[in-house]
N, CA, C, O and the ligand as a Tripos MOL2 file, in Angstrom:
@<TRIPOS>MOLECULE
protein
  245   243    62     0     0
PROTEIN
NO_CHARGES

@<TRIPOS>ATOM
      1 N          -8.5820  -27.0530  102.5590 N.3       1 MET1
      2 CA         -8.0400  -27.0280  103.9270 C.3       1 MET1
      3 C          -9.1430  -26.6450  104.8960 C.2       1 MET1
      4 O         -10.0780  -25.9340  104.5270 O.2       1 MET1
      5 N          -9.0410  -27.1060  106.1210 N.am      2 PRO2
      6 CA        -10.1210  -26.8340  107.0790 C.3       2 PRO2
      7 C         -10.2120  -25.3730  107.4530 C.2       2 PRO2
      8 O          -9.2340  -24.6270  107.4010 O.2       2 PRO2
      9 N         -11.4150  -24.9890  107.8290 N.am      3 VAL3
     10 CA        -11.6780  -23.6210  108.2570 C.3       3 VAL3
     11 C         -11.7770  -23.6190  109.7820 C.2       3 VAL3
     12 O         -12.4520  -24.4640  110.3700 O.2       3 VAL3
     13 N         -11.1100  -22.6810  110.4010 N.am      4 THR4
     14 CA        -11.2100  -22.5580  111.8510 C.3       4 THR4
     15 C         -12.2080  -21.4530  112.1770 C.2       4 THR4
     16 O         -12.0970  -20.3250  111.6960 O.2       4 THR4
     17 N         -13.1710  -21.8030  112.9940 N.am      5 LEU5
     18 CA        -14.2250  -20.8540  113.3470 C.3       5 LEU5
     19 C         -14.3420  -20.7570  114.8510 C.2       5 LEU5
     20 O         -13.9600  -21.6690  115.5840 O.2       5 LEU5
     21 N         -14.8680  -19.6520  115.2920 N.am      6 LEU6
     22 CA        -15.2400  -19.5270  116.7020 C.3       6 LEU6
     23 C         -16.7410  -19.7340  116.8020 C.2       6 LEU6
     24 O         -17.5060  -19.2190  115.9870 O.2       6 LEU6
     25 N         -17.1460  -20.4760  117.7880 N.am      7 CYS7
     26 CA        -18.5650  -20.6480  118.0130 C.3       7 CYS7
     27 C         -19.2020  -19.2770  118.2590 C.2       7 CYS7
     28 O         -18.7050  -18.5040  119.0770 O.2       7 CYS7
     29 N         -20.2970  -18.9720  117.5580 N.am      8 PRO8
     30 CA        -20.9250  -17.6540  117.6890 C.3       8 PRO8
     31 C         -21.5970  -17.4390  119.0430 C.2       8 PRO8
     32 O         -21.9240  -16.3080  119.4020 O.2       8 PRO8
     33 N         -21.7980  -18.4910  119.7750 N.am      9 ARG9
     34 CA        -22.4270  -18.3220  121.0830 C.3       9 ARG9
     35 C         -21.3960  -17.7730  122.0690 C.2       9 ARG9
     36 O         -20.3470  -18.3730  122.3040 O.2       9 ARG9
     37 N         -21.7290  -16.6180  122.6340 N.am     10 LEU10
     38 CA        -20.7630  -15.9090  123.4700 C.3      10 LEU10
     39 C         -20.3610  -16.7070  124.6950 C.2      10 LEU10
     40 O         -19.2310  -16.5880  125.1680 O.2      10 LEU10
     41 N         -21.2580  -17.5090  125.2070 N.am     11 SER11
     42 CA        -20.9450  -18.2680  126.4050 C.3      11 SER11
     43 C         -20.1560  -19.5360  126.0980 C.2      11 SER11
     44 O         -19.7930  -20.2880  127.0020 O.2      11 SER11
     45 N         -19.8960  -19.7640  124.8150 N.am     12 CYS12
     46 CA        -19.1910  -20.9820  124.4300 C.3      12 CYS12
     47 C         -17.8320  -20.6390  123.8220 C.2      12 CYS12
     48 O         -16.7840  -20.9550  124.3840 O.2      12 CYS12
     49 N         -17.8740  -19.9850  122.6600 N.am     13 ARG13
     50 CA        -16.6640  -19.5550  121.9640 C.3      13 ARG13
     51 C         -15.6860  -20.7010  121.7230 C.2      13 ARG13
     52 O         -14.4720  -20.4990  121.7540 O.2      13 ARG13
     53 N         -16.1980  -21.8750  121.4890 N.am     14 ALA14
     54 CA        -15.3330  -23.0060  121.1920 C.3      14 ALA14
     55 C         -14.7040  -22.8160  119.8210 C.2      14 ALA14
     56 O         -15.3050  -22.2320  118.9200 O.2      14 ALA14
     57 N         -13.5060  -23.3100  119.6840 N.am     15 ILE15
     58 CA        -12.8480  -23.2650  118.3850 C.3      15 ILE15
     59 C         -13.2280  -24.5230  117.6190 C.2      15 ILE15
     60 O         -12.9940  -25.6450  118.0670 O.2      15 ILE15
     61 N         -13.8160  -24.3050  116.4610 N.am     16 LEU16
     62 CA        -14.3120  -25.4100  115.6580 C.3      16 LEU16
     63 C         -13.5380  -25.4870  114.3640 C.2      16 LEU16
     64 O         -13.2140  -24.4710  113.7500 O.2      16 LEU16
     65 N         -13.2540  -26.6780  113.9710 N.am     17 ARG17
     66 CA        -12.6090  -26.8660  112.6700 C.3      17 ARG17
     67 C         -13.5510  -27.6150  111.7600 C.2      17 ARG17
     68 O         -14.0030  -28.7170  112.0670 O.2      17 ARG17
     69 N         -13.8350  -26.9970  110.6400 N.am     18 VAL18
     70 CA        -14.7420  -27.6160  109.6930 C.3      18 VAL18
     71 C         -14.0830  -27.6200  108.3200 C.2      18 VAL18
     72 O         -13.2720  -26.7420  108.0250 O.2      18 VAL18
     73 N         -14.4140  -28.5860  107.4840 N.am     19 PRO19
     74 CA        -13.8830  -28.5740  106.1220 C.3      19 PRO19
     75 C         -14.4320  -27.3890  105.3420 C.2      19 PRO19
     76 O         -15.5650  -26.9630  105.5680 O.2      19 PRO19
     77 N         -13.6300  -26.8560  104.4200 N.am     20 ASP20
     78 CA        -14.0760  -25.6240  103.7750 C.3      20 ASP20
     79 C         -15.1830  -25.8570  102.7520 C.2      20 ASP20
     80 O         -15.6940  -24.9040  102.1650 O.2      20 ASP20
     81 N         -15.5520  -27.1030  102.5380 N.am     21 ASN21
     82 CA        -16.6830  -27.3160  101.6380 C.3      21 ASN21
     83 C         -18.0180  -27.1470  102.3360 C.2      21 ASN21
     84 O         -19.0700  -27.3330  101.7240 O.2      21 ASN21
     85 N         -17.9850  -26.7950  103.6140 N.am     22 VAL22
     86 CA        -19.2500  -26.5100  104.2960 C.3      22 VAL22
     87 C         -19.5310  -25.0220  104.3860 C.2      22 VAL22
     88 O         -20.4590  -24.5910  105.0710 O.2      22 VAL22
     89 N         -18.7160  -24.2420  103.6860 N.am     23 ARG23
     90 CA        -18.9790  -22.7910  103.6700 C.3      23 ARG23
     91 C         -20.3800  -22.5200  103.1430 C.2      23 ARG23
     92 O         -20.8170  -23.0910  102.1430 O.2      23 ARG23
     93 N         -21.0640  -21.6370  103.8450 N.am     24 GLY24
     94 CA        -22.4190  -21.3050  103.4240 C.3      24 GLY24
     95 C         -23.4450  -22.3130  103.9050 C.2      24 GLY24
     96 O         -24.6440  -22.1540  103.6770 O.2      24 GLY24
     97 N         -22.9630  -23.3540  104.5740 N.am     25 GLN25
     98 CA        -23.8930  -24.3590  105.0750 C.3      25 GLN25
     99 C         -23.9860  -24.2840  106.5900 C.2      25 GLN25
    100 O         -23.1850  -23.6290  107.2570 O.2      25 GLN25
    101 N         -24.9790  -24.9690  107.1020 N.am     26 ARG26
    102 CA        -25.2040  -24.9510  108.5410 C.3      26 ARG26
    103 C         -24.3870  -26.0490  109.2080 C.2      26 ARG26
    104 O         -24.4310  -27.2100  108.7990 O.2      26 ARG26
    105 N         -23.6480  -25.6710  110.2280 N.am     27 VAL27
    106 CA        -22.9150  -26.6660  111.0030 C.3      27 VAL27
    107 C         -23.3220  -26.5440  112.4680 C.2      27 VAL27
    108 O         -24.0000  -25.5950  112.8620 O.2      27 VAL27
    109 N         -22.9100  -27.4930  113.2450 N.am     28 ARG28
    110 CA        -23.2990  -27.5010  114.6450 C.3      28 ARG28
    111 C         -22.0590  -27.5040  115.5230 C.2      28 ARG28
    112 O         -21.1100  -28.2490  115.2780 O.2      28 ARG28
    113 N         -22.0780  -26.6720  116.5360 N.am     29 CYS29
    114 CA        -20.9720  -26.6380  117.4770 C.3      29 CYS29
    115 C         -20.9600  -27.9330  118.2760 C.2      29 CYS29
    116 O         -21.9860  -28.3580  118.8070 O.2      29 CYS29
    117 N         -19.7950  -28.5500  118.3550 N.am     30 CYS30
    118 CA        -19.7130  -29.8160  119.0750 C.3      30 CYS30
    119 C         -19.7080  -29.6070  120.5850 C.2      30 CYS30
    120 O         -19.8650  -30.5620  121.3470 O.2      30 CYS30
    121 N         -19.5310  -28.3800  121.0130 N.am     31 GLU31
    122 CA        -19.4840  -28.1060  122.4530 C.3      31 GLU31
    123 C         -20.8640  -27.7840  123.0200 C.2      31 GLU31
    124 O         -21.2940  -28.3770  124.0100 O.2      31 GLU31
    125 N         -21.5490  -26.8410  122.3830 N.am     32 CYS32
    126 CA        -22.8250  -26.3970  122.9490 C.3      32 CYS32
    127 C         -24.0060  -26.7920  122.0730 C.2      32 CYS32
    128 O         -25.1570  -26.6770  122.4960 O.2      32 CYS32
    129 N         -23.7370  -27.2530  120.8690 N.am     33 GLY33
    130 CA        -24.8040  -27.7550  120.0250 C.3      33 GLY33
    131 C         -25.5420  -26.7050  119.2270 C.2      33 GLY33
    132 O         -26.5090  -27.0220  118.5340 O.2      33 GLY33
    133 N         -25.1010  -25.4480  119.3130 N.am     34 VAL34
    134 CA        -25.7590  -24.4070  118.5420 C.3      34 VAL34
    135 C         -25.4260  -24.6120  117.0680 C.2      34 VAL34
    136 O         -24.3060  -24.9940  116.7270 O.2      34 VAL34
    137 N         -26.3920  -24.3600  116.2020 N.am     35 SER35
    138 CA        -26.1080  -24.4880  114.7820 C.3      35 SER35
    139 C         -26.0490  -23.1150  114.1620 C.2      35 SER35
    140 O         -26.7950  -22.2080  114.5320 O.2      35 SER35
    141 N         -25.1470  -22.9810  113.2130 N.am     36 PHE36
    142 CA        -24.9510  -21.6830  112.5780 C.3      36 PHE36
    143 C         -24.4120  -21.8900  111.1740 C.2      36 PHE36
    144 O         -23.9330  -22.9670  110.8190 O.2      36 PHE36
    145 N         -24.5060  -20.8280  110.3870 N.am     37 ILE37
    146 CA        -24.0530  -20.8940  109.0030 C.3      37 ILE37
    147 C         -22.5740  -20.5310  108.9450 C.2      37 ILE37
    148 O         -22.1570  -19.5140  109.5000 O.2      37 ILE37
    149 N         -21.8060  -21.3390  108.2910 N.am     38 VAL38
    150 CA        -20.3850  -21.0340  108.1170 C.3      38 VAL38
    151 C         -20.2470  -19.8930  107.1180 C.2      38 VAL38
    152 O         -20.7490  -19.9870  105.9980 O.2      38 VAL38
    153 N         -19.5690  -18.8140  107.5120 N.am     39 PRO39
    154 CA        -19.4170  -17.6870  106.5960 C.3      39 PRO39
    155 C         -18.5890  -18.0830  105.3720 C.2      39 PRO39
    156 O         -17.6740  -18.9000  105.4720 O.2      39 PRO39
    157 N         -18.9080  -17.5140  104.2500 N.am     40 THR40
    158 CA        -18.1720  -17.8310  103.0380 C.3      40 THR40
    159 C         -16.9520  -16.9460  102.8990 C.2      40 THR40
    160 O         -16.9900  -15.7490  103.1820 O.2      40 THR40
    161 N         -15.8900  -17.5520  102.4650 N.am     41 GLU41
    162 CA        -14.6380  -16.8770  102.0940 C.3      41 GLU41
    163 C         -14.3190  -15.6260  102.8910 C.2      41 GLU41
    164 O         -14.6260  -14.5130  102.4640 O.2      41 GLU41
    165 N         -13.7050  -15.8120  104.0450 N.am     42 ASN42
    166 CA        -13.3570  -14.6400  104.8440 C.3      42 ASN42
    167 C         -11.8450  -14.4520  104.9250 C.2      42 ASN42
    168 O         -11.3450  -13.7280  105.7860 O.2      42 ASN42
    169 N         -11.1310  -15.1040  104.0300 N.am     43 SER43
    170 CA         -9.6720  -15.0350  104.1190 C.3      43 SER43
    171 C          -9.1170  -13.7670  103.4870 C.2      43 SER43
    172 O          -7.9890  -13.3610  103.7660 O.2      43 SER43
    173 N          -9.9170  -13.1540  102.6410 N.am     44 LYS44
    174 CA         -9.4160  -11.9430  102.0000 C.3      44 LYS44
    175 C         -10.0140  -10.7090  102.6720 C.2      44 LYS44
    176 O         -11.1640  -10.7080  103.1090 O.2      44 LYS44
    177 N          -9.2030   -9.6730  102.7380 N.am     45 GLY45
    178 CA         -9.6640   -8.4430  103.3590 C.3      45 GLY45
    179 C          -9.5610   -8.5380  104.8690 C.2      45 GLY45
    180 O          -9.2470   -9.5950  105.4140 O.2      45 GLY45
    181 N          -9.8250   -7.4400  105.5340 N.am     46 PRO46
    182 CA         -9.7720   -7.4130  106.9890 C.3      46 PRO46
    183 C         -10.8180   -8.3350  107.5690 C.2      46 PRO46
    184 O         -11.9350   -8.4270  107.0610 O.2      46 PRO46
    185 N         -10.4490   -9.0140  108.6320 N.am     47 LYS47
    186 CA        -11.3450  -10.0290  109.1710 C.3      47 LYS47
    187 C         -12.5670   -9.4090  109.8230 C.2      47 LYS47
    188 O         -12.4860   -8.4260  110.5600 O.2      47 LYS47
    189 N         -13.6830  -10.0130  109.5260 N.am     48 GLY48
    190 CA        -14.9160   -9.6000  110.1700 C.3      48 GLY48
    191 C         -15.4650   -8.2690  109.7190 C.2      48 GLY48
    192 O         -16.5000   -7.8190  110.2110 O.2      48 GLY48
    193 N         -14.7820   -7.6360  108.7890 N.am     49 VAL49
    194 CA        -15.2680   -6.3380  108.3380 C.3      49 VAL49
    195 C         -15.8000   -6.4820  106.9170 C.2      49 VAL49
    196 O         -15.0600   -6.8090  105.9900 O.2      49 VAL49
    197 N         -17.0620   -6.2380  106.7710 N.am     50 GLU50
    198 CA        -17.6380   -6.2980  105.4420 C.3      50 GLU50
    199 C         -17.7740   -4.8940  104.8870 C.2      50 GLU50
    200 O         -18.1580   -3.9700  105.6050 O.2      50 GLU50
    201 N         -17.4640   -4.7350  103.6280 N.am     51 PRO51
    202 CA        -17.6570   -3.4160  103.0370 C.3      51 PRO51
    203 C         -19.1330   -3.0650  103.0320 C.2      51 PRO51
    204 O         -19.9820   -3.9240  102.7940 O.2      51 PRO51
    205 N         -19.4340   -1.8150  103.2920 N.am     52 PRO52
    206 CA        -20.8450   -1.4070  103.3190 C.3      52 PRO52
    207 C         -21.4980   -1.6240  101.9570 C.2      52 PRO52
    208 O         -20.9120   -1.3800  100.9020 O.2      52 PRO52
    209 N         -22.7040   -2.0820  102.0340 N.am     53 LYS53
    210 CA        -23.4000   -2.3290  100.7680 C.3      53 LYS53
    211 C         -23.7720   -1.0120  100.1170 C.2      53 LYS53
    212 O         -24.1270   -0.0320  100.7720 O.2      53 LYS53
    213 N         -23.6760   -1.0360   98.8060 N.am     54 LYS54
    214 CA        -24.0660    0.1740   98.0810 C.3      54 LYS54
    215 C         -25.5790    0.3210   98.1260 C.2      54 LYS54
    216 O         -26.3370   -0.5850   97.7780 O.2      54 LYS54
    217 N         -25.9720    1.4730   98.5590 N.am     55 VAL55
    218 CA        -27.4020    1.7480   98.6050 C.3      55 VAL55
    219 C         -27.7680    2.5660   97.3850 C.2      55 VAL55
    220 O         -27.2120    3.6320   97.1210 O.2      55 VAL55
    221 N         -28.7070    2.0350   96.6670 N.am     56 GLU56
    222 CA        -29.1210    2.7710   95.4750 C.3      56 GLU56
    223 C         -29.9500    3.9840   95.8800 C.2      56 GLU56
    224 O         -30.9760    3.8800   96.5520 O.2      56 GLU56
    225 N         -29.4690    5.1130   95.4480 N.am     57 GLN57
    226 CA        -30.2120    6.3170   95.7780 C.3      57 GLN57
    227 C         -30.9880    6.7730   94.5460 C.2      57 GLN57
    228 O         -30.4510    6.8940   93.4450 O.2      57 GLN57
    229 N         -32.2440    7.0150   94.7770 N.am     58 ASP58
    230 CA        -33.0070    7.5700   93.6540 C.3      58 ASP58
    231 C         -32.9110    9.0760   93.7170 C.2      58 ASP58
    232 O         -33.8020    9.7680   94.2100 O.2      58 ASP58
    233 N         -31.7810    9.5630   93.1910 N.am     59 ALA59
    234 CA        -31.4800   10.9910   93.2820 C.3      59 ALA59
    235 C         -32.3590   11.8160   92.3520 C.2      59 ALA59
    236 O         -32.7820   12.9240   92.6840 O.2      59 ALA59
    237 N         -32.6170   11.2610   91.2050 N.am     60 GLY60
    238 CA        -33.3640   12.0570   90.2230 C.3      60 GLY60
    239 C         -34.8490   12.0240   90.4750 C.2      60 GLY60
    240 O         -35.6250   11.6680   89.5870 O.2      60 GLY60
    241 N         -35.2400   12.3760   91.6290 N.am     61 LYS61
    242 CA        -36.6620   12.2810   91.9360 C.3      61 LYS61
    243 C         -37.4440   13.4710   91.4110 C.2      61 LYS61
    244 O         -38.6600   13.5390   91.5900 O.2      61 LYS61
    245 ZN        -20.5590  -23.6250  120.9680 Zn       62 ZN62
@<TRIPOS>BOND
     1     1     2 1
     2     2     3 1
     3     3     4 2
     4     3     5 am
     5     5     6 1
     6     6     7 1
     7     7     8 2
     8     7     9 am
     9     9    10 1
    10    10    11 1
    11    11    12 2
    12    11    13 am
    13    13    14 1
    14    14    15 1
    15    15    16 2
    16    15    17 am
    17    17    18 1
    18    18    19 1
    19    19    20 2
    20    19    21 am
    21    21    22 1
    22    22    23 1
    23    23    24 2
    24    23    25 am
    25    25    26 1
    26    26    27 1
    27    27    28 2
    28    27    29 am
    29    29    30 1
    30    30    31 1
    31    31    32 2
    32    31    33 am
    33    33    34 1
    34    34    35 1
    35    35    36 2
    36    35    37 am
    37    37    38 1
    38    38    39 1
    39    39    40 2
    40    39    41 am
    41    41    42 1
    42    42    43 1
    43    43    44 2
    44    43    45 am
    45    45    46 1
    46    46    47 1
    47    47    48 2
    48    47    49 am
    49    49    50 1
    50    50    51 1
    51    51    52 2
    52    51    53 am
    53    53    54 1
    54    54    55 1
    55    55    56 2
    56    55    57 am
    57    57    58 1
    58    58    59 1
    59    59    60 2
    60    59    61 am
    61    61    62 1
    62    62    63 1
    63    63    64 2
    64    63    65 am
    65    65    66 1
    66    66    67 1
    67    67    68 2
    68    67    69 am
    69    69    70 1
    70    70    71 1
    71    71    72 2
    72    71    73 am
    73    73    74 1
    74    74    75 1
    75    75    76 2
    76    75    77 am
    77    77    78 1
    78    78    79 1
    79    79    80 2
    80    79    81 am
    81    81    82 1
    82    82    83 1
    83    83    84 2
    84    83    85 am
    85    85    86 1
    86    86    87 1
    87    87    88 2
    88    87    89 am
    89    89    90 1
    90    90    91 1
    91    91    92 2
    92    91    93 am
    93    93    94 1
    94    94    95 1
    95    95    96 2
    96    95    97 am
    97    97    98 1
    98    98    99 1
    99    99   100 2
   100    99   101 am
   101   101   102 1
   102   102   103 1
   103   103   104 2
   104   103   105 am
   105   105   106 1
   106   106   107 1
   107   107   108 2
   108   107   109 am
   109   109   110 1
   110   110   111 1
   111   111   112 2
   112   111   113 am
   113   113   114 1
   114   114   115 1
   115   115   116 2
   116   115   117 am
   117   117   118 1
   118   118   119 1
   119   119   120 2
   120   119   121 am
   121   121   122 1
   122   122   123 1
   123   123   124 2
   124   123   125 am
   125   125   126 1
   126   126   127 1
   127   127   128 2
   128   127   129 am
   129   129   130 1
   130   130   131 1
   131   131   132 2
   132   131   133 am
   133   133   134 1
   134   134   135 1
   135   135   136 2
   136   135   137 am
   137   137   138 1
   138   138   139 1
   139   139   140 2
   140   139   141 am
   141   141   142 1
   142   142   143 1
   143   143   144 2
   144   143   145 am
   145   145   146 1
   146   146   147 1
   147   147   148 2
   148   147   149 am
   149   149   150 1
   150   150   151 1
   151   151   152 2
   152   151   153 am
   153   153   154 1
   154   154   155 1
   155   155   156 2
   156   155   157 am
   157   157   158 1
   158   158   159 1
   159   159   160 2
   160   159   161 am
   161   161   162 1
   162   162   163 1
   163   163   164 2
   164   163   165 am
   165   165   166 1
   166   166   167 1
   167   167   168 2
   168   167   169 am
   169   169   170 1
   170   170   171 1
   171   171   172 2
   172   171   173 am
   173   173   174 1
   174   174   175 1
   175   175   176 2
   176   175   177 am
   177   177   178 1
   178   178   179 1
   179   179   180 2
   180   179   181 am
   181   181   182 1
   182   182   183 1
   183   183   184 2
   184   183   185 am
   185   185   186 1
   186   186   187 1
   187   187   188 2
   188   187   189 am
   189   189   190 1
   190   190   191 1
   191   191   192 2
   192   191   193 am
   193   193   194 1
   194   194   195 1
   195   195   196 2
   196   195   197 am
   197   197   198 1
   198   198   199 1
   199   199   200 2
   200   199   201 am
   201   201   202 1
   202   202   203 1
   203   203   204 2
   204   203   205 am
   205   205   206 1
   206   206   207 1
   207   207   208 2
   208   207   209 am
   209   209   210 1
   210   210   211 1
   211   211   212 2
   212   211   213 am
   213   213   214 1
   214   214   215 1
   215   215   216 2
   216   215   217 am
   217   217   218 1
   218   218   219 1
   219   219   220 2
   220   219   221 am
   221   221   222 1
   222   222   223 1
   223   223   224 2
   224   223   225 am
   225   225   226 1
   226   226   227 1
   227   227   228 2
   228   227   229 am
   229   229   230 1
   230   230   231 1
   231   231   232 2
   232   231   233 am
   233   233   234 1
   234   234   235 1
   235   235   236 2
   236   235   237 am
   237   237   238 1
   238   238   239 1
   239   239   240 2
   240   239   241 am
   241   241   242 1
   242   242   243 1
   243   243   244 2
@<TRIPOS>SUBSTRUCTURE
     1 MET1         2 RESIDUE 1 A MET
     2 PRO2         6 RESIDUE 1 A PRO
     3 VAL3        10 RESIDUE 1 A VAL
     4 THR4        14 RESIDUE 1 A THR
     5 LEU5        18 RESIDUE 1 A LEU
     6 LEU6        22 RESIDUE 1 A LEU
     7 CYS7        26 RESIDUE 1 A CYS
     8 PRO8        30 RESIDUE 1 A PRO
     9 ARG9        34 RESIDUE 1 A ARG
    10 LEU10       38 RESIDUE 1 A LEU
    11 SER11       42 RESIDUE 1 A SER
    12 CYS12       46 RESIDUE 1 A CYS
    13 ARG13       50 RESIDUE 1 A ARG
    14 ALA14       54 RESIDUE 1 A ALA
    15 ILE15       58 RESIDUE 1 A ILE
    16 LEU16       62 RESIDUE 1 A LEU
    17 ARG17       66 RESIDUE 1 A ARG
    18 VAL18       70 RESIDUE 1 A VAL
    19 PRO19       74 RESIDUE 1 A PRO
    20 ASP20       78 RESIDUE 1 A ASP
    21 ASN21       82 RESIDUE 1 A ASN
    22 VAL22       86 RESIDUE 1 A VAL
    23 ARG23       90 RESIDUE 1 A ARG
    24 GLY24       94 RESIDUE 1 A GLY
    25 GLN25       98 RESIDUE 1 A GLN
    26 ARG26      102 RESIDUE 1 A ARG
    27 VAL27      106 RESIDUE 1 A VAL
    28 ARG28      110 RESIDUE 1 A ARG
    29 CYS29      114 RESIDUE 1 A CYS
    30 CYS30      118 RESIDUE 1 A CYS
    31 GLU31      122 RESIDUE 1 A GLU
    32 CYS32      126 RESIDUE 1 A CYS
    33 GLY33      130 RESIDUE 1 A GLY
    34 VAL34      134 RESIDUE 1 A VAL
    35 SER35      138 RESIDUE 1 A SER
    36 PHE36      142 RESIDUE 1 A PHE
    37 ILE37      146 RESIDUE 1 A ILE
    38 VAL38      150 RESIDUE 1 A VAL
    39 PRO39      154 RESIDUE 1 A PRO
    40 THR40      158 RESIDUE 1 A THR
    41 GLU41      162 RESIDUE 1 A GLU
    42 ASN42      166 RESIDUE 1 A ASN
    43 SER43      170 RESIDUE 1 A SER
    44 LYS44      174 RESIDUE 1 A LYS
    45 GLY45      178 RESIDUE 1 A GLY
    46 PRO46      182 RESIDUE 1 A PRO
    47 LYS47      186 RESIDUE 1 A LYS
    48 GLY48      190 RESIDUE 1 A GLY
    49 VAL49      194 RESIDUE 1 A VAL
    50 GLU50      198 RESIDUE 1 A GLU
    51 PRO51      202 RESIDUE 1 A PRO
    52 PRO52      206 RESIDUE 1 A PRO
    53 LYS53      210 RESIDUE 1 A LYS
    54 LYS54      214 RESIDUE 1 A LYS
    55 VAL55      218 RESIDUE 1 A VAL
    56 GLU56      222 RESIDUE 1 A GLU
    57 GLN57      226 RESIDUE 1 A GLN
    58 ASP58      230 RESIDUE 1 A ASP
    59 ALA59      234 RESIDUE 1 A ALA
    60 GLY60      238 RESIDUE 1 A GLY
    61 LYS61      242 RESIDUE 1 A LYS
    62 ZN62       245 GROUP 0 **** ****
């Protein structure tokens, strides 16, 4: 099913529909022409919030 995205350019914010097989690939906004990478799988979890990456601590120094 198609993925609905907002154009990342703040002055544009066009709603773009792309097929979900372009996830992780570069697409181009049909309104302003900016190209950006389609985020992968954002349907699960709270939108736009990524869990913080685990930072390896070298505690036993
Ligand atoms: Zn745009």
